[in-house]
N, C-alpha and C positions, 0 to 999 in steps of 0.2 A: 473719423472710420475705423473701429477696429481693426489692428493689425491681420488678423485670420480674416475678416471679408473682403481686405484688398489682395490678399494671395488668392483667398480662393475664385474671386471674380477674374484675376490677371490671369491665372491658373487657365480657368474654363475657356475664358477667350483666345487666347494662344498668340498665334501670329496675325491674327484679325482682328486683333483689340488694341487700341490705341489709347490708354487711360493715361491723365497726369494727375500724380498723386502730390497732396500738399497736407500739410499740418493743418490740425482743427483752428479756424479762423483765419486762415487765407485762401486767398483764390488765385488761379492762376490765370494770366492775361491772354485774352484770344479776341483784341480788337475792339474797335470801339462801336461794331456792329451787333447785331439781336444773336445770341448764341443758346444752346440748351446747356441746361446745368442740373445737376445732382444737389438736392439741398437735404442731409441731413441732419438731425436733431436729437441734442443731448439725452442721455438715459435719463428716465424719470426719476424720484426718490421712492422708496418703497410704500407702496400704498397707492403713490399717486398715477391716473392715466398718463398714458404718454400722450404728447401733442398729435402724432399720427394716431387714430383710434386703430385697433386691431380688426382685422375684418371677421364676418361670422360666416362659419361654413353655411350651406346651405339646410343641411340635419341639423342645425341648433337655432333656427328660425323659426319662430312661434307658429308661422303658417306654412312650412315648408318651401314655400314657392321661389324660384330661379330669383337672384337681381337680374334687373334689366341692365342689358347690355349697355357700357359705359359709366354706369354708376357703381359707389363703393357699396361694398356691403355691408359698412358700420351701420351707414346713412349719413356717414361726414361729408360733404359737400366739397367741390372745388373751390366752390364761393366762399364758403365759409372760411376754408384754411387761405385763402390769398386774402381775405379782409382781416382775419388775425393776423397777419405781416404784414400787412398796408402794401401788398405786394404789385409792382408799377410793371407790367407786363404778363404774360399767359402763363397760368399754371396746367401743364401739359397731362400730369400723372401724379396720384397719390400710390406709393409703395407702402403699405403698411408693414410689411415684413422685416423691414430696416429699417423704420421709423423715420420716411424720407418723403421728398418729392423730386418730381421731375418742372425744371421751370421754364421758361424763355423769353430772356431778359437779355438787357444789354450790359455791358462790362460795368458800370457804375452801379447798377443796381444790385449784380450780383455781389460786388464789394461792400455795400449796405446790408444785403443777407447776410454775410458773412460776418460781421461785426455782431447780430443781434444776439443776446445774451443765452437763447435756446437751442442758437443753432452751434453744431458742433464741427460743419465740413460743410465747404460747398466746393462742386468740382465738375471742371467742364465735360461735355458729354463729348469723347472723342472715337464712339465705337461706331464700326463701317463695316458690315457686310454685306458684299452682294452676292445674286445667285439669281438665276433665270427662272421663273413659274413652269412650270411643268405640270400636263394633266396627270390624271391616275395613271399607274402601270396600265391598266386593263383599258384604258380609255374611257370608264367609267361606264363600262358594256355592263352587264349583267354577266354571271358566269354559269355554268351549270356542271359539277365535275361530284361522280362519286354518290350520286343520290345528294347532295348538298346545292343548293340554289345559293349565290353569294349574288347583294347588289350594292354595291359600292357606293352608291348615290341614290338618293330618293327627295326630289322635289317636292314642295308644299306650292298653293299660290302666292303665299307670303315669303318663304324662305327659301334659296338655291339649297340644296344639300343638306335641308332639314335632320334627314336621316341620313345615316352613312353606315357602310358597313353591317348591313343586314343579311343575317345567315336562316336559310330555311333549309329543313330535311324531311325527304318526302319519306310519308307513311306508306304502309301495306295498304290501307285502306285509299290511299289514292291524295289523301289532304296532306297539309304543309305543316310542320310545325316550327314555330319561330325559335330558333337558338339563342339568338341575341341582336342586338343594335347598338349604335352610337346615335345620339341625337345632340345636336348643337344647343347649346345654354343649359342642359338638365343632366347629363349623363356622357361623357367621354368624348366630346369635340366642344372647342373653344374656338370663338374666333379670336384673331390675333387685333388687336387696335390698330387702325392704320391712323397714321399721323398725317401726312400731305400725298397729294398723286399730280404726277407731270406726263401730260397727253403727249405724246411724240407720234406725229404723223412723216411719215414716208411719201413725200410726194413723187410725182410721175405716173406712172401706170403699170397694173392697178394700185392704187394707193392701200398704204398699210399704216394700221392704227396701233399703236402700243401705251400702256400703262404703266410709268416708272411709279411705283408705292414705294412708299416707306414707313413702316410701321413698328411697333414694339414687339420685340419677341421673348421668351425666356428658356432657357435650356434646360429645366428642371420639371420633371414631369409627363413628358414628352414622348409618346409610344411612336411615333413615326414621324415621316415628312410632312411640310404644311403642304395643304391641300388647295390649288386653284381650281374655282367651280364657277361655270358663267353658262346663261342663258341670256335669250334674244327675245322680247317679247314685242312685238312692232318696232318702234323707234328708239325703245329701251335696252340695255343691256345689265342686267344685273350680276355682280360680280362677289362670291363668297372667297374670302381665304380663312382658313380654319387651321386645326392641328388638333389628333388625335392625342387624348391626354389621360392618364393614367387614373384608374379608379379603383380606390382601396376603402376598406371600412376600418385599415389602419390608419394613424396620421403618420406622415411622412416629411424627412426634415429637406429643404431643399437652399440652396447657397443663395446668396441675396445677388443676383446676377439679372440684371434687364439689358437687354442688347436692341437696338436699334437695326434693323434689314431691311436690306433695298431687294425689291422681285419685280420683275419686269412680267406685264400679264399682256399677251399680243389679243386684239380683240377680234373675232371673227368677223372681219368688214368686206372679205371677197365676196361679191353677187349682191351687194347692198345698191338699191337706189338712189339718186339724189337726194340730199335731204339734210333734214337736222337730225340728230342721236343725242341722246343722254346715255350716261351710264352712274352705277351706285356700285361703290366697293365698299362693304361695310359700313354702310351707311354715310360715306363720304362720296359726294355727286359732282359732277361735271357734264360737259357736253362738247360735242365737236360736229362739223358739217362734212357733206360731201359734195363737192361741185359738179359732178357727173356721176352717171351710174357707174359702178364698180365692178364691170367684169366686161370680158372681151364681147364684142357682139355677135360673134360668131359662135360663142358657147351656146348651147342647150340651157332652158331653163327648166331645172331640176322638176317644177311644180307642175311644169307642161313638156313631159318629157314625149308624150303620145305623139307631140305636135312636131318633133324635133324631125330635120330634111334627113 
C-alpha cells in the first residue's frame, strides 16, 4: 500500500484502530483460523484497466438509476473477482477507491494470495470500533418550530426510514412547501453494509433482546451520526442502520479508509406475547422466540386501556 494511504488510514483511525503494516507480498500471522484481510492490487500500466474496476457515479450511469444495495456500481461482481483469484474463502467487499478487496480466509489462503503477481499487499483486518446504537435525538418524532415542520423519519411499506430529514415551510395560504429531504439509496442517506449479527437475549423477567451488529463503515462524506431505525409489523422487526452522506455537485476526495463498526441495537420486546419473531437488519435476517408473554400481568394493555382497572 502506498505510504501516504497507510499514514492517512492510521491517522484517522487514531487510538481505536489497530493495523498491522507489512511490506508488499508479506502477510502477518493471525493464527490458523479464518480471519478478515485487506488485499490490495498493483497499479496498472498506462492505458490498462485496474484489477478492481472503478465505480460509476449515479449521474454518469446511462439510465440514471441507483445501484441496488450490495451490488458494485461498475458491474464487476464478487463472484467474478473471486473466480479470477481462485479464492478459497469469502469475498466480503470490493473497495474500488483503493483497488482492493476484503476477504475472509484462513492464513494459508492469505499467504497464497500475497504471492500472486498482481497482489501488492495482504493485511489482516484489526479494526474494532464499539458504540451503542441510539435513536434519533428527537426520538424520531416530528417537530414544528417557527413555521417549519421537520420529519426526521418517513417510512414506506417497503423500507424503514426511506425518507429522512424532510423539512416543510408553512405558506401564507395555509399550504406547505417542501424545503428538502434525504432519501435512502438516492440522495443523502446510505445504508451501512452489515457483516454479521449476534442475538443477545437477557433471560429472566422481563426478557431483553439485543442485536450485536458488525458492519462496514467509512469516515469520509458522512454528515452526521449513524441512525438506527426500527419498526415492528406483526411478529417481524425491520431495522435500518443508515448514515447521512454529503451530496455535492463537485467531486471530493476521500482517504482510503474502511472500518469495521460494532453497534448494539435494543429490540423493543417488552409487552410482546409468547411466540416466534424474526428480524431484518439491512438485509441480514434472523429470529428468536419468547417462551412466555413478556410483560407483567398487572400492567394495562395500552390497546385496551379503557378496560384497565
